[in-house]
C-alpha positions in Angstrom: -5.2 -22.8 -27.7 -6.9 -19.7 -26.2 -10.6 -19.3 -25.3 -11.1 -17.7 -28.7 -9.9 -20.9 -30.5 -6.8 -19.2 -32.0 -3.3 -20.5 -31.1 -1.8 -19.2 -27.9 0.7 -16.4 -28.5 4.3 -16.7 -27.4 6.2 -14.2 -25.3 7.6 -12.3 -28.2 4.2 -12.0 -29.9 2.7 -10.7 -26.6 5.5 -8.1 -26.2 5.1 -6.9 -29.8 1.3 -6.6 -29.6 1.5 -4.8 -26.3 3.8 -2.2 -27.9 1.5 -1.9 -30.8 -1.5 -1.2 -28.5 0.7 1.3 -26.5 1.6 2.9 -29.8 -2.0 3.5 -30.6 -2.5 5.2 -27.2 0.6 7.4 -27.9 -0.7 8.4 -31.3 -4.0 9.4 -29.6 -2.1 11.4 -27.0 0.1 13.1 -29.5 -3.0 14.2 -31.5 -4.6 15.7 -28.4 -1.4 17.4 -27.2 -0.6 18.9 -30.6 -4.1 20.1 -31.5 -5.7 21.0 -28.2 -6.6 24.7 -28.1 -6.5 25.4 -24.3 -3.3 25.6 -22.3 -4.5 22.9 -19.9 -4.1 20.5 -22.9 -1.4 21.9 -25.2 0.9 23.2 -22.4 0.1 21.2 -19.2 -1.0 17.9 -20.9 -3.9 17.3 -18.5 -5.4 14.5 -20.5 -5.4 10.7 -20.9 -6.0 8.2 -23.7 -6.7 4.5 -23.2 -8.2 1.4 -24.8 -11.0 -0.6 -23.1 -12.1 -4.1 -24.2 -15.6 -4.9 -25.5 -16.4 -6.3 -22.0 -15.2 -3.0 -20.4 -11.8 -3.9 -19.0 -8.9 -1.5 -19.2 -6.3 -2.9 -21.6 -3.7 -0.1 -22.3 -3.3 3.4 -21.0 0.3 4.4 -22.0 1.4 7.7 -20.6 -2.0 8.5 -19.0 -2.6 10.1 -15.7 -3.4 7.3 -13.2 -6.2 9.2 -11.5 -7.9 9.4 -15.0 -7.8 5.8 -16.0 -7.3 3.0 -13.4 -11.0 3.0 -12.8 -13.4 5.1 -14.8 -12.9 4.2 -18.4 -14.3 0.7 -17.6 -17.4 2.2 -15.8 -18.0 4.8 -18.6 -17.8 2.2 -21.3 -20.3 0.1 -19.4 -22.6 3.1 -19.1 -22.3 3.7 -22.8 -23.4 0.1 -23.5 -26.2 0.3 -21.0 -27.7 3.5 -22.4 -27.0 2.6 -26.1 -27.4 -1.2 -26.6 -27.0 -0.8 -30.4 -23.6 0.6 -31.2 -22.7 1.6 -34.8 -19.5 2.5 -36.6 -19.3 6.2 -36.6 -20.8 6.7 -33.2 -19.1 8.8 -30.5 -20.3 9.6 -27.0 -19.6 12.5 -24.7 -19.3 11.5 -21.0 -18.5 13.5 -17.9 -21.1 12.2 -15.4 -19.5 11.3 -12.0 -22.6 9.2 -11.3 -21.9 7.0 -14.3 -18.1 6.4 -14.1 -16.4 9.7 -14.9 -13.9 11.2 -12.6 -15.4 14.6 -12.3 -17.5 16.9 -14.6 -14.5 18.9 -15.8 -13.0 15.7 -17.4 -14.9 15.6 -20.7 -14.4 12.2 -22.2 -15.0 11.0 -25.7 -15.9 7.3 -26.1 -15.7 5.7 -29.6 -16.8 2.1 -30.0 -14.7 0.2 -32.5 -17.0 -1.9 -34.7 -15.8 -4.6 -37.0 -17.2 -5.3 -40.5 -19.8 -7.7 -39.1 -21.1 -5.0 -36.8 -19.7 -6.4 -33.6 -18.3 -4.1 -30.9 -14.6 -5.0 -30.3 -13.0 -2.2 -28.3 -13.7 1.3 -27.0 -11.3 4.1 -27.5 -11.3 6.6 -24.6 -9.9 10.2 -24.8 -10.4 12.1 -21.5 -9.3 15.8 -21.2 -9.6 18.3 -18.4 -11.4 21.3 -19.7 -10.4 24.9 -19.3 -14.1 25.5 -18.4 -17.0 23.1 -18.1 -19.9 25.6 -17.5 -19.7 25.8 -13.7 -21.5 28.7 -12.0 -18.2 30.2 -11.2 -15.2 30.4 -13.6 -13.4 27.4 -12.3 -13.4 23.7 -12.9 -12.9 23.0 -9.2 -16.0 24.1 -7.3 -15.0 23.1 -3.9 -17.7 25.2 -2.2 -20.6 23.8 -4.3 -23.3 22.4 -2.0 -24.5 20.1 -4.8 -24.3 19.5 -8.6 -26.9 22.2 -9.1 -24.8 24.9 -7.5 -21.8 23.5 -9.3 -23.5 24.2 -12.6 -21.7 22.1 -15.1 -23.5 20.5 -18.0 -23.6 16.7 -17.2 -23.4 14.2 -20.1 -24.0 10.6 -19.1 -22.6 8.9 -22.2 -24.6 11.2 -24.6 -24.2 10.4 -28.3 -22.4 13.4 -29.8 -21.5 11.9 -33.3 -23.4 9.6 -35.6 -22.0 8.4 -38.9 -18.9 10.4 -38.0 -21.0 13.6 -38.0 -21.3 15.9 -35.0 -24.8 16.1 -33.5 -25.2 19.9 -33.5 -27.8 20.0 -30.7 -25.2 18.9 -28.2 -22.5 21.2 -29.7 -24.9 24.2 -29.4 -25.7 23.3 -25.7 -22.0 23.3 -24.9 -21.3 26.6 -26.8 -24.1 28.3 -24.8 -22.9 27.1 -21.4 -19.1 26.8 -21.5 -17.0 30.0 -21.2 -14.8 30.9 -24.2 -16.7 28.5 -26.5 -14.3 28.6 -29.4 -11.6 27.3 -27.0 -13.9 24.5 -25.9 -14.7 23.7 -29.5 -11.0 23.4 -30.4 -10.5 21.0 -27.4 -13.5 19.0 -28.4 -12.1 18.6 -31.9 -8.8 17.5 -30.5 -10.4 14.9 -28.3 -12.6 13.6 -31.1 -9.6 13.5 -33.4 -7.6 11.6 -30.9 -10.3 9.0 -30.4 -10.8 8.7 -34.2 -7.1 8.3 -34.8 -7.2 5.4 -32.2 -10.1 3.8 -34.0 -8.4 4.0 -37.3 -5.1 2.6 -36.0 -6.9 -0.3 -34.2 -8.9 -1.2 -37.3 -5.7 -1.3 -39.3 -4.0 -3.5 -36.7 -7.0 -5.9 -36.8 -6.9 -6.0 -40.6 -3.3 -7.1 -40.3 -3.4 -9.7 -37.5 -7.1 -10.5 -37.1 -9.7 -9.7 -34.4 -9.3 -13.1 -32.9 -5.6 -12.6 -32.4 -6.3 -9.3 -30.6 -8.8 -11.1 -28.4 -6.3 -13.8 -27.6 -3.8 -11.2 -26.8 -6.1 -9.4 -24.3 -6.9 -12.7 -22.5 -3.2 -13.7 -22.2 -2.0 -10.2 -21.4 -4.5 -10.0 -18.5 -3.3 -13.4 -17.2 0.3 -12.4 -17.5 -0.3 -9.0 -15.7 -2.3 -10.8 -12.9 0.6 -13.2 -12.5 3.1 -10.3 -12.2 0.9 -8.6 -9.6 0.4 -11.8 -7.6 4.2 -12.3 -7.5 4.7 -8.7 -6.3 2.1 -9.1 -3.5 3.5 -12.5 -2.5 6.9 -10.8 -1.7 5.2 -8.6 0.9 4.6 -9.6 4.5 1.1 -10.4 5.7 -0.5 -7.7 7.8 -3.2 -5.1 8.5 -2.8 -1.4 9.0 -5.2 1.5 9.6 -4.0 5.0 8.6 -5.7 8.4 9.2 -5.2 11.4 7.0 -7.0 14.7 7.4 -8.0 17.2 4.8 -8.1 20.9 6.0 -11.4 22.5 7.0 -13.3 23.9 4.1 -16.8 25.4 3.6 -19.2 22.5 3.7 -16.6 20.5 5.7 -15.9 22.9 8.6 -14.5 20.2 10.8 -12.1 19.0 8.1 -12.3 15.6 6.5 -10.7 12.7 8.2 -9.9 9.9 5.8 -9.5 6.4 7.3 -7.7 3.8 5.2 -7.8 0.2 6.4 -5.4 -1.9 4.4 -4.8 -5.7 4.4 -2.0 -7.5 2.7 -2.6 -11.2 2.1 0.5 -12.6 0.4 -0.8 -16.2 0.4 -3.9 -15.4 -1.7 -2.0 -12.5 -3.3 -4.6 -9.9 -2.5 -4.3 -6.3 -1.3 -7.6 -5.1 0.2 -8.3 -1.4 0.8 -11.4 -0.7 2.9 -12.8 2.8 2.7 -16.2 2.2 4.1 -15.6 3.6 7.6 -15.5 7.2 6.5 -17.9 10.2 6.7 -21.0 10.4 4.6 -21.0 12.7 1.5 -20.6 16.4 2.4 -22.4 19.5 1.1 -19.3 20.6 -0.8 -17.4 19.7 -4.0 -14.7 17.6 -2.3 -16.6 14.2 -2.5 -15.0 11.5 -4.6 -16.7 9.9 -7.6 -16.8 6.1 -7.6 -14.1 6.2 -10.3 -11.8 8.3 -8.1 -12.5 6.4 -4.9 -11.4 3.1 -6.6 -8.6 4.7 -8.6 -7.0 6.6 -5.6 -6.8 3.4 -3.6 -5.2 1.6 -6.6 -2.7 4.5 -7.2 -1.4 4.0 -3.7 -0.9 0.3 -4.3 0.9 0.7 -7.6 3.1 3.4 -6.1 4.1 1.0 -3.4 5.1 -2.2 -5.2 7.4 -3.3 -8.0 7.2 -0.5 -10.6 7.3 -2.9 -13.5 3.9 -4.4 -12.8 1.6 -3.1 -15.5 -1.7 -1.4 -14.5 -4.5 -3.0 -16.4 -7.6 -5.1 -15.7 -5.4 -8.2 -15.2 -3.3 -6.8 -12.4 -6.4 -5.0 -10.9 -7.9 -8.5 -10.1 -5.5 -8.7 -7.2 -6.7 -5.4 -5.6 -10.0 -5.4 -3.7 -11.4 -1.9 -2.9 -14.4 -1.8 -0.6 -16.7 1.2 -0.9 -20.2 2.2 0.2 -22.8 4.5 -1.2 -23.1 8.1 0.1 -19.6 8.1 1.4 -17.1 11.0 0.9 -14.6 8.4 -0.4 -17.2 6.0 -1.8 -20.0 6.0 -4.4 -21.8 9.3 -4.5 -25.5 9.6 -5.1 -27.0 12.4 -7.3 -27.0 15.4 -6.7 -23.7 15.1 -4.6 -21.0 17.4 -6.0 -17.8 15.7 -7.0 -16.3 18.8 -8.6 -12.8 18.3 -7.0 -12.8 14.5 -7.0 -9.4 14.0 -8.8 -7.2 15.8 -6.3 -7.6 16.9 -2.7 -9.4 14.0 -0.8 -8.3 11.5 -3.4 -4.7 12.5 -2.5 -5.4 11.6 1.1 -6.6 8.1 0.1 -3.6 7.4 -2.1 -1.1 8.8 0.4 -2.8 6.8 3.2 -2.4 3.5 1.2 1.2 4.3 0.5 1.9 5.0 4.2 0.1 1.9 5.3 2.2 -0.3 3.0 5.4 1.5 4.1 4.5 0.7 7.7 3.9 -2.9 7.0 6.6 -3.8 4.5 10.3 -2.9 4.6 11.4 -1.9 1.1 7.8 -1.2 -0.1 5.4 1.7 0.2 6.0 5.4 -0.3 5.9 8.6 1.7 3.2 11.2 1.2 3.2 13.3 -1.9 2.5 17.0 -1.5 -1.2 17.8 -1.6 -3.1 19.5 -4.4 -4.4 22.0 -5.4 -2.1 24.9 -4.5 -2.9 28.4 -5.8 -0.1 28.1 -8.3 -2.3 25.5 -10.1 -5.5 27.6 -10.0 -7.9 28.6 -12.8 -7.5 32.2 -14.0 -10.1 34.1 -16.0 -11.1 37.6 -17.1 -10.9 39.9 -20.0 -7.7 40.7 -21.9 -7.2 44.5 -21.4 -5.8 45.1 -24.9 -8.6 43.3 -26.9 -11.5 42.8 -24.4 -11.5 39.1 -25.3 -12.5 36.7 -22.5 -10.0 34.1 -21.3 -10.1 31.2 -19.0 -7.5 28.5 -18.3 -5.9 26.5 -15.6 -2.2 27.3 -15.0 0.4 24.8 -13.9 3.2 26.8 -12.2 4.2 24.5 -9.4 3.0 21.7 -7.2 3.8 20.4 -3.7 6.9 18.2 -3.3 7.2 14.6 -4.4 7.6 11.7 -2.0 10.5 9.6 -1.2 10.3 5.8 -1.8 12.5 3.0 -0.5 14.7 3.2 -3.6 14.5 6.9 -4.7 14.6 10.4 -3.3 11.6 12.7 -3.6 10.2 13.1 -7.1 9.9 16.8 -7.4 8.0 16.9 -10.7 5.4 14.3 -9.7 2.6 17.0 -9.7 0.3 15.3 -7.2 0.0 11.7 -6.3 -2.6 10.9 -9.0 -0.7 12.7 -11.7 2.5 10.6 -11.7 4.5 13.4 -13.2 2.6 13.2 -16.5 1.3 16.8 -16.5 3.9 19.3 -17.7 4.6 22.5 -15.7 4.1 25.9 -17.3 6.9 28.3 -18.1 6.3 31.6 -16.2 7.4 33.6 -19.2 5.0 31.8 -21.5 2.1 32.3 -19.2 2.9 36.0 -18.9 2.9 36.2 -22.7 -0.4 34.4 -23.2 -2.4 35.8 -20.3 -2.5 39.3 -18.8 -0.7 38.2 -15.6 2.6 38.7 -13.8 4.1 35.7 -12.1 
């Protein structure tokens, strides 16, 4: 019997319930993709949907961008619980604070607690979507030159209640409409995110009505144990060793000497632990390239998962075998307010992931991965202005081409990978479609 007192599930039941949870995530993602109003969502698919347990552990994140979900949803759900001890059915929260678990301010996240008929919080549905605009002082969601969050300019929402009894709280909506460029586009994307989270809530309630909440709790416990066992076995096949890798980001305003990222990696196959130590790195810098805590943890874990048996599932169970060491006020650590983390999901995060992959490749024959091309190139920039025919404002991120993918021990370069934290899950734009939608020539 499991810790919940219900009978243990067999392998077939585990496999079926896992696919059911993945199906919920895919329905959420399909809702977001089909109903998003901005090109960054309905063309490039720069969003993620996942399910977090009531004790804030990542359960399922089917077809999500790794940089969005490995760490972050757990921290954001914990912040939601800290700031709102009493959660009610019909609540929803808007979260984009990099100081409370979000990746960076442009990744608006909707958190919906799933509440059973007795009023107990069972799961949290998470829909995270990169915005076409988030209210920065310049028309971009990547303020690399921002000295701090004030110069950055985005509205910051640390798990702010945005729905109660399934009704929007108009005070928050009005704030966003006043600050975010092309507000009707933002409103459409907000509705798409909220719709995705509510679809997930509805599907999970239906699944619980069918099999019972206790069975779902039993599944999560056993699934985490199974995932941890798979991860332990994968690490046990690697050789023991330590490696230090340096990777340098180009000079940039606020980081005139460049940013040297030092990754210290230890493989312990006996205890089945991979440790990534990022503490010996520069303090936070007066620019927007600092990593949020979520991106510091995630970028290290992305490098690990890219380097081992690809069939190991990323969830809170397998994460137990990865130890990421961070310190406060570090460019690849835990930023303190008002440090800017505007560009946290790409640039410096790429150097962490690539450093981990290189370190494992140096230590272990048949494991690891080469460096993925760095983001963000101009072909993936944010464009904005007025349409000459109508005078209407527009703003959107275009996705017209990334750097090259990296070779692994068993495959050639993955040319559509996007960047290392993307895992090929964003789509690339059609030049012809972009030329039709925006007043640009490619």
